[in-house]
C-alpha positions as CSV (number, residue, x, y, z in Angstrom):
1,M,-98.0,-91.4,-11.1
2,L,-96.7,-88.3,-9.5
3,L,-96.8,-90.0,-6.0
4,L,-95.0,-93.0,-7.4
5,K,-92.3,-90.8,-8.9
6,Y,-91.7,-89.0,-5.6
7,L,-91.7,-92.3,-3.7
8,L,-89.1,-93.8,-6.0
9,L,-87.0,-90.7,-5.8
10,S,-87.3,-90.7,-2.0
11,A,-86.3,-94.4,-1.8
12,G,-83.2,-94.0,-4.0
13,I,-82.1,-91.0,-2.0
14,A,-82.7,-92.9,1.3
15,M,-80.6,-95.8,0.1
16,F,-77.7,-93.4,-0.7
17,V,-78.1,-91.8,2.7
18,I,-78.0,-95.2,4.5
19,A,-75.0,-96.3,2.6
20,A,-73.2,-93.1,3.4
21,G,-74.2,-93.5,7.1
22,I,-72.8,-97.0,7.3
23,L,-69.5,-96.0,5.7
24,T,-69.2,-93.0,8.0
25,Y,-69.9,-95.1,11.1
26,D,-67.3,-97.7,10.2
27,A,-64.8,-95.1,9.4
28,Y,-65.3,-93.5,12.7
29,L,-64.7,-96.8,14.5
30,L,-61.6,-97.3,12.5
31,V,-60.2,-93.9,13.4
32,A,-61.0,-94.5,17.1
33,W,-59.2,-97.8,17.1
34,Q,-56.1,-96.3,15.4
35,R,-56.0,-93.6,18.1
36,R,-56.1,-96.1,20.9
37,R,-53.3,-98.1,19.1
38,L,-51.0,-95.1,19.0
39,H,-51.4,-94.4,22.7
40,P,-51.9,-97.8,24.4
41,D,-50.7,-96.8,27.9
42,L,-53.0,-93.9,28.2
43,E,-56.0,-95.8,26.9
44,A,-55.3,-98.9,29.0
45,G,-54.6,-97.0,32.2
46,A,-57.7,-95.0,31.7
47,S,-60.0,-97.9,30.9
48,G,-58.1,-100.8,32.4
49,L,-58.7,-102.9,29.3
50,A,-56.4,-104.5,26.7
51,P,-56.2,-103.1,23.2
52,E,-59.1,-104.2,20.9
53,V,-59.0,-105.9,17.6
54,A,-59.0,-103.6,14.6
55,P,-62.6,-103.1,13.3
56,M,-63.6,-104.0,9.7
57,V,-65.2,-101.5,7.3
58,R,-68.4,-103.0,5.8
59,W,-68.0,-102.2,2.1
60,R,-70.5,-104.6,0.7
61,I,-73.6,-103.3,2.3
62,P,-73.1,-99.6,1.2
63,V,-72.1,-100.7,-2.3
64,A,-75.2,-102.9,-2.5
65,L,-77.4,-100.1,-1.3
66,V,-75.9,-97.7,-3.8
67,M,-76.4,-100.2,-6.6
68,L,-80.0,-100.7,-5.5
69,A,-80.6,-96.9,-5.1
70,W,-80.0,-96.4,-8.8
71,A,-83.0,-98.4,-9.8
72,P,-85.7,-96.2,-8.2
73,L,-83.8,-93.1,-9.3
74,L,-83.7,-94.3,-12.9
75,I,-87.3,-95.3,-12.8
76,S,-88.3,-91.9,-11.4
77,A,-86.1,-90.1,-14.0
78,G,-88.1,-91.9,-16.7
79,I,-91.4,-90.5,-15.5
80,V,-91.8,-86.9,-16.9
81,I,-94.7,-84.7,-15.9
82,V,-95.6,-81.9,-18.3
83,P,-97.5,-79.1,-16.3
84,S,-100.6,-77.3,-17.6
85,G,-99.9,-74.6,-20.1
86,M,-96.7,-76.3,-21.3
87,A,-95.7,-78.9,-23.9
88,G,-92.6,-80.9,-24.3
89,V,-90.6,-82.6,-27.0
90,R,-88.2,-85.6,-26.4
91,V,-84.5,-85.1,-27.3
92,S,-82.5,-88.4,-27.6
93,Q,-78.7,-88.5,-27.0
94,T,-78.4,-90.9,-29.9
95,K,-81.2,-89.9,-32.3
96,G,-81.6,-86.2,-31.7
97,T,-85.0,-84.6,-31.5
98,L,-87.8,-87.1,-31.7
99,A,-91.1,-86.5,-33.5
100,G,-94.3,-85.9,-31.5
101,T,-95.4,-83.5,-28.8
102,L,-95.8,-84.3,-25.1
103,Y,-98.9,-82.5,-23.9
104,P,-99.7,-81.8,-20.2
105,G,-99.8,-85.0,-18.2
106,V,-97.4,-87.9,-17.3
107,H,-95.1,-89.4,-19.9
108,F,-92.3,-92.1,-19.9
109,V,-88.9,-91.6,-21.4
110,V,-85.7,-93.6,-21.5
111,P,-83.6,-92.5,-18.5
112,L,-80.2,-91.0,-19.2
113,V,-80.8,-91.3,-22.9
114,E,-83.7,-89.0,-23.5
115,R,-84.6,-85.7,-22.0
116,V,-87.7,-83.5,-22.3
117,E,-87.5,-79.8,-23.4
118,M,-90.4,-77.8,-22.2
119,F,-92.1,-75.0,-24.1
120,N,-94.7,-72.5,-22.9
121,T,-97.8,-72.9,-25.0
122,R,-99.7,-70.0,-23.5
123,D,-100.2,-66.7,-25.3
124,Q,-97.1,-64.6,-24.9
125,L,-96.5,-60.9,-25.5
126,F,-93.7,-59.1,-27.2
127,T,-93.8,-55.4,-26.4
128,T,-91.7,-52.5,-27.4
129,G,-92.0,-49.2,-25.5
130,I,-93.7,-49.0,-22.1
131,S,-96.7,-51.2,-21.6
132,E,-99.8,-50.5,-19.7
133,D,-98.9,-53.1,-17.0
134,S,-95.5,-51.6,-16.5
135,L,-96.9,-48.1,-16.4
136,A,-99.4,-49.2,-13.7
137,K,-96.5,-50.6,-11.7
138,G,-94.5,-47.3,-12.0
139,A,-91.8,-48.7,-14.3
140,A,-89.5,-46.5,-16.4
141,K,-90.3,-45.9,-20.0
142,G,-89.0,-48.7,-22.2
143,E,-87.2,-48.6,-25.5
144,A,-89.5,-48.1,-28.5
145,L,-89.0,-49.6,-32.0
146,H,-87.4,-46.9,-34.1
147,V,-88.3,-46.8,-37.8
148,Q,-88.0,-44.2,-40.6
149,A,-90.9,-42.8,-42.6
150,R,-90.8,-41.8,-46.2
151,E,-89.6,-38.2,-45.3
152,G,-86.6,-39.7,-43.4
153,L,-88.0,-38.8,-40.0
154,T,-87.5,-41.3,-37.2
155,L,-90.6,-42.6,-35.5
156,G,-90.8,-44.5,-32.2
157,L,-93.4,-47.3,-32.3
158,A,-95.0,-48.8,-29.2
159,I,-95.9,-52.3,-30.5
160,T,-97.4,-55.3,-28.8
161,V,-97.5,-58.7,-30.6
162,R,-99.5,-61.5,-29.0
163,Y,-98.3,-64.9,-30.2
164,Q,-98.3,-68.6,-29.3
165,V,-96.0,-71.5,-30.0
166,D,-97.6,-74.1,-32.2
167,P,-97.6,-77.3,-30.1
168,K,-97.7,-79.5,-33.1
169,R,-94.3,-78.2,-34.4
170,L,-92.3,-78.3,-31.2
171,D,-90.0,-80.9,-32.7
172,Y,-89.1,-78.6,-35.6
173,I,-88.7,-75.6,-33.2
174,E,-86.3,-77.6,-31.0
175,A,-84.3,-79.0,-33.8
176,N,-83.9,-75.9,-36.0
177,L,-84.6,-72.6,-34.2
178,P,-82.4,-70.8,-31.6
179,Q,-83.6,-70.6,-28.1
180,P,-85.3,-68.9,-26.5
181,L,-87.8,-67.9,-29.1
182,E,-89.0,-64.7,-27.3
183,K,-85.5,-63.2,-27.6
184,E,-83.9,-64.8,-30.7
185,I,-86.8,-65.1,-33.2
186,V,-89.8,-62.8,-32.4
187,P,-88.0,-59.5,-31.9
188,P,-86.0,-59.5,-35.1
189,V,-88.9,-60.6,-37.2
190,V,-91.3,-58.0,-35.8
191,A,-88.7,-55.2,-36.1
192,T,-87.8,-56.2,-39.7
193,A,-91.5,-56.2,-40.8
194,W,-92.1,-52.7,-39.4
195,R,-88.9,-51.3,-40.8
196,E,-89.7,-52.7,-44.3
197,L,-93.3,-51.4,-44.2
198,V,-93.2,-47.9,-42.6
199,P,-90.8,-46.3,-45.2
200,G,-93.5,-46.6,-47.8
201,Y,-95.7,-44.2,-45.8
202,T,-95.4,-40.6,-44.7
203,V,-95.4,-39.6,-41.0
204,R,-98.9,-38.2,-41.3
205,E,-100.2,-41.4,-42.9
206,V,-98.7,-43.6,-40.2
207,F,-99.9,-41.4,-37.4
208,S,-103.5,-40.8,-38.5
209,A,-104.6,-41.2,-42.1
210,K,-103.5,-44.8,-42.8
211,R,-102.7,-46.0,-39.3
212,E,-105.0,-49.0,-39.4
213,E,-103.9,-50.0,-42.9
214,V,-100.2,-50.0,-41.7
215,R,-101.1,-52.1,-38.7
216,Q,-103.0,-54.6,-40.8
217,R,-100.2,-55.0,-43.3
218,S,-97.6,-55.4,-40.6
219,A,-99.7,-58.0,-38.9
220,E,-100.0,-59.9,-42.1
221,M,-96.3,-59.8,-42.8
222,I,-95.4,-60.8,-39.2
223,R,-98.0,-63.6,-39.3
224,K,-96.6,-65.1,-42.5
225,R,-93.0,-65.0,-41.4
226,L,-93.5,-66.4,-37.9
227,A,-95.9,-69.1,-39.2
228,A,-93.1,-70.7,-41.1
229,D,-91.2,-71.1,-37.8
230,G,-94.2,-72.6,-35.9
231,I,-95.3,-69.5,-34.1
232,V,-98.9,-68.5,-34.4
233,V,-99.4,-64.7,-34.3
234,K,-102.9,-63.8,-33.0
235,E,-102.8,-60.0,-32.8
236,V,-100.5,-57.1,-33.6
237,M,-101.3,-53.9,-31.8
238,L,-99.9,-50.4,-32.5
239,R,-100.4,-48.7,-29.2
240,D,-98.6,-45.5,-29.6
241,I,-96.4,-43.5,-32.0
242,E,-93.6,-41.2,-30.8
243,L,-93.2,-38.3,-33.3
244,P,-90.1,-36.1,-33.7
245,Q,-90.4,-33.1,-31.4
246,E,-90.5,-30.4,-34.1
247,Y,-92.9,-32.4,-36.2
248,A,-95.2,-33.1,-33.2
249,K,-95.4,-29.3,-32.5
250,G,-96.2,-28.6,-36.2
251,L,-98.7,-31.5,-36.3
252,E,-100.4,-30.2,-33.1
253,S,-100.8,-26.7,-34.6
254,L,-102.1,-28.3,-37.8
255,L,-104.6,-30.5,-35.9
256,L,-105.8,-27.4,-34.0
257,K,-106.3,-25.7,-37.4
258,E,-108.2,-28.7,-38.7
259,Q,-110.3,-28.8,-35.6
260,E,-111.0,-25.1,-36.1
261,N,-111.8,-25.8,-39.7
262,D,-114.1,-28.6,-38.8
263,R,-115.8,-26.4,-36.2
264,M,-116.3,-23.7,-38.8
265,G,-117.6,-26.2,-41.2
266,V,-120.2,-27.4,-38.7
267,E,-121.2,-23.9,-37.9
268,T,-121.4,-23.2,-41.7
269,E,-123.7,-26.2,-42.1
270,I,-125.8,-25.0,-39.2
271,H,-126.1,-21.5,-40.7
272,Q,-126.9,-23.0,-44.1
273,K,-129.6,-25.1,-42.5
274,Q,-130.9,-22.0,-40.7
275,V,-130.9,-20.1,-44.1
276,K,-132.8,-23.0,-45.7
277,I,-135.3,-23.0,-42.8
278,A,-135.7,-19.2,-43.1
279,E,-136.2,-19.6,-46.9
280,A,-138.7,-22.4,-46.3
281,D,-140.5,-20.2,-43.8
282,A,-140.4,-17.2,-46.2
283,D,-141.7,-19.4,-49.0
284,A,-144.5,-20.7,-46.8
285,T,-145.3,-17.1,-45.7
286,K,-145.2,-16.1,-49.4
287,V,-147.5,-18.9,-50.4
288,Q,-149.8,-18.1,-47.5
289,Q,-149.8,-14.4,-48.5
290,V,-150.4,-15.3,-52.1
291,K,-153.3,-17.6,-51.1
292,E,-154.7,-15.0,-48.8
293,A,-154.4,-12.4,-51.6
294,E,-156.0,-14.7,-54.1
295,G,-158.8,-15.4,-51.6
296,Q,-159.2,-11.7,-50.9
297,A,-159.1,-11.0,-54.6
298,A,-161.6,-13.7,-55.3
299,V,-163.9,-12.3,-52.6
300,R,-163.5,-8.9,-54.0
301,V,-164.2,-10.2,-57.5
302,L,-167.3,-11.9,-56.2
303,Q,-168.4,-8.7,-54.4
304,A,-167.6,-6.7,-57.5
305,K,-169.6,-9.1,-59.6
306,S,-172.5,-9.0,-57.2
307,E,-172.4,-5.2,-57.2
308,S,-172.1,-5.2,-61.0
309,D,-175.1,-7.5,-61.3
310,A,-177.0,-5.3,-58.9
311,M,-176.1,-2.0,-60.4
312,Q,-175.6,-2.8,-64.1
313,Y,-178.9,-1.3,-64.9
314,T,-178.6,1.8,-62.7
315,L,-175.7,3.9,-63.6
316,P,-172.7,3.4,-65.8
317,L,-170.5,4.9,-63.0
318,K,-171.1,2.0,-60.8
319,Q,-169.9,-0.3,-63.6
320,K,-166.7,1.7,-63.8
321,Q,-166.3,1.5,-60.0
322,I,-166.7,-2.2,-60.1
323,E,-164.1,-2.5,-62.9
324,Q,-161.8,-0.2,-60.9
325,S,-162.3,-2.5,-57.8
326,K,-161.4,-5.5,-59.9
327,L,-158.3,-3.8,-61.3
328,E,-157.3,-2.7,-57.7
329,A,-157.8,-6.3,-56.5
330,E,-155.7,-7.6,-59.3
331,A,-153.1,-4.9,-58.7
332,R,-152.9,-5.8,-55.0
333,K,-152.5,-9.5,-55.9
334,E,-149.7,-8.7,-58.3
335,A,-148.1,-6.5,-55.8
336,T,-148.1,-9.3,-53.1
337,V,-146.8,-11.9,-55.5
338,K,-144.3,-9.9,-57.6
339,N,-142.8,-6.5,-56.5
340,A,-143.1,-2.8,-56.6
341,E,-143.3,-2.8,-60.4
342,A,-146.8,-4.3,-60.1
343,A,-147.7,-1.6,-57.6
344,G,-146.6,1.0,-60.1
345,E,-148.7,-0.6,-62.8
346,A,-151.6,-0.7,-60.4
347,K,-151.2,3.0,-59.6
348,L,-151.1,3.7,-63.3
349,I,-154.3,1.7,-63.7
350,D,-155.8,3.5,-60.7
351,S,-154.9,6.9,-62.1
352,K,-156.5,6.0,-65.5
353,A,-159.6,4.7,-63.7
354,E,-159.8,7.8,-61.5
355,M,-159.6,10.0,-64.6
356,E,-162.3,7.9,-66.2
357,R,-164.4,8.1,-63.1
358,R,-164.0,11.8,-62.8
359,K,-164.8,12.2,-66.4
360,L,-168.0,10.2,-65.9
361,L,-168.8,12.1,-62.8
362,A,-168.4,15.4,-64.7
363,Q,-170.6,14.1,-67.4
364,A,-173.2,12.9,-64.9
365,E,-173.0,16.3,-63.1
366,A,-173.4,18.1,-66.3
367,E,-176.3,15.9,-67.2
368,R,-177.8,16.5,-63.8
369,I,-177.4,20.3,-64.1
370,R,-178.9,20.2,-67.5
371,L,-181.8,18.1,-66.3
372,T,-182.2,20.4,-63.3
373,A,-182.2,23.5,-65.4
374,S,-184.7,21.9,-67.8
375,A,-186.9,20.9,-64.8
376,D,-186.6,24.4,-63.3
377,A,-187.5,26.0,-66.7
378,E,-190.5,23.7,-67.0
379,R,-191.5,24.4,-63.4
380,M,-191.2,28.1,-63.9
381,T,-193.1,27.9,-67.1
382,S,-195.8,25.9,-65.4
383,E,-195.8,28.3,-62.5
384,S,-196.1,31.3,-64.7
385,A,-199.0,29.7,-66.5
386,I,-200.7,29.0,-63.2
387,L,-200.1,32.5,-62.0
388,K,-201.6,33.9,-65.2
389,Q,-204.6,31.7,-64.6
390,N,-204.8,32.5,-60.9
391,P,-203.4,35.9,-60.1
392,L,-204.5,35.7,-56.4
393,L,-201.7,33.0,-55.8
394,I,-199.2,35.9,-55.8
395,N,-200.9,37.4,-52.7
396,K,-200.8,34.0,-51.0
397,I,-197.1,33.6,-51.8
398,V,-196.4,37.1,-50.5
399,A,-198.3,36.5,-47.4
400,E,-196.4,33.2,-46.8
401,R,-193.1,34.9,-47.1
402,L,-194.0,37.8,-44.9
403,S,-194.1,35.8,-41.7
404,D,-194.3,32.2,-40.7
405,K,-196.7,33.3,-37.9
406,L,-199.3,34.7,-40.3
407,Q,-202.4,32.5,-40.9
408,I,-203.8,32.5,-44.4
409,M,-207.5,32.0,-45.0
410,M,-209.1,31.7,-48.4
411,V,-212.4,33.6,-48.9
412,P,-214.6,34.1,-52.0
413,A,-214.1,37.3,-53.9
414,D,-217.8,38.1,-54.5
415,G,-218.1,40.9,-51.7
416,K,-220.4,39.1,-49.4
417,F,-218.1,39.2,-46.4
418,F,-217.7,42.5,-44.6
419,F,-214.2,43.0,-43.4
420,T,-212.2,40.4,-45.4
421,N,-213.6,41.5,-48.7
422,D,-212.5,45.1,-48.1
423,V,-209.0,44.1,-47.0
424,L,-208.5,42.0,-50.1
425,R,-209.8,44.8,-52.3
426,G,-207.5,47.2,-50.7
427,M,-204.5,44.8,-51.1
428,G,-205.4,44.4,-54.7
429,A,-204.9,48.1,-55.3
430,P,-201.6,49.2,-56.8
431,G,-200.5,51.2,-53.8
432,H,-201.0,48.3,-51.5
433,V,-199.1,46.0,-53.8
434,S,-196.1,48.3,-53.7
435,Q,-196.3,48.5,-50.0
436,A,-196.3,44.8,-49.7
437,E,-193.3,44.6,-52.0
438,D,-191.6,47.1,-49.7
439,V,-192.3,45.1,-46.7
440,E,-191.0,42.0,-48.5
441,T,-187.9,43.8,-49.5
442,S,-187.2,45.0,-46.0
443,E,-187.7,41.6,-44.5
444,G,-185.4,40.1,-47.1
445,K,-182.8,42.6,-46.0
């Protein structure tokens, strides 16, 4: 169909050109004849011919060609091609905008009576402020959308609205809305929605705290308002916010303080976790020490019990020592688990046990001395009785104390031996006894 349209258009134009060529040629011949008629001598002398008959202008052929040329032109004008990404609506000179949408492809309309208005059905962007594409191309900063917050401060909003014309409602758009839509409808609606919404929020809420909420509410308002006009809003983006200079400086310092506060909060949490870890380690160490102390105490108790079982029939002192060991083990256990107060109590118990032990030791020592004295008395009594019965033992004792090199020999006292008997008799005399005592005394000195 596109080839047919261009062929018909070319045929019509060719007919117009041919008609114009014929008329031009005939007019040229007529002008030449009139020139020769005004100067017949010059023309006849030069050519040697008589003046020609006036030429006729062929009007019928050009008129017929012109009349025939309108047919292919009208037929080609009735063929309308809607390109891809576009849609059209028919507008009649007699009936106005006709219902129905012409989608991409070839369509037929009534020539000279109907025309087709084209609309872009691709996604379009309405942008305030500088866009990323313009920034990449080095364009100057555009005009932002200025709105006022609750405090009365003016904010500059960089907004991008992505929308599309609804192809099904092109007849309504053509008949009722001003054109073009991207300049007459979209900008006022977007600006009005933001200027009605932002005054309900503070600058801080729009900038950070409720930024997404503001964007979503504005998108909903813009979508509802443009949907009534056949425009489908797909996305509303809040790219940037221009703050007042003084407020931006104050907000920057506030954000720095908040960041410092957050950093200190994180450090505080880290320290708290470290403290908890240290407390857990301390508790574990404490429990371990308590378990070790209990184990040691249990071992000592068992040892004390074994010693008590082994020594309970020997001396009461051992029993006291076992009790003292048990008290000391309990005191050590209480000192590990509790504090220095338990240590004081343990020391008090130790002092009492020590006093008791010393008391028992003193009693045992006194008993030992008494028994020793009694044994010595009995021994001396028995020795005196033996000496009375055997007086010669005195001489033996004296001889043993005189020298360790002296050999003692026991002989009978009946006088049958020659030298020994005389010596013993002489030693038995009183003078000899005194001399022996003197010798003993001198050796003692």
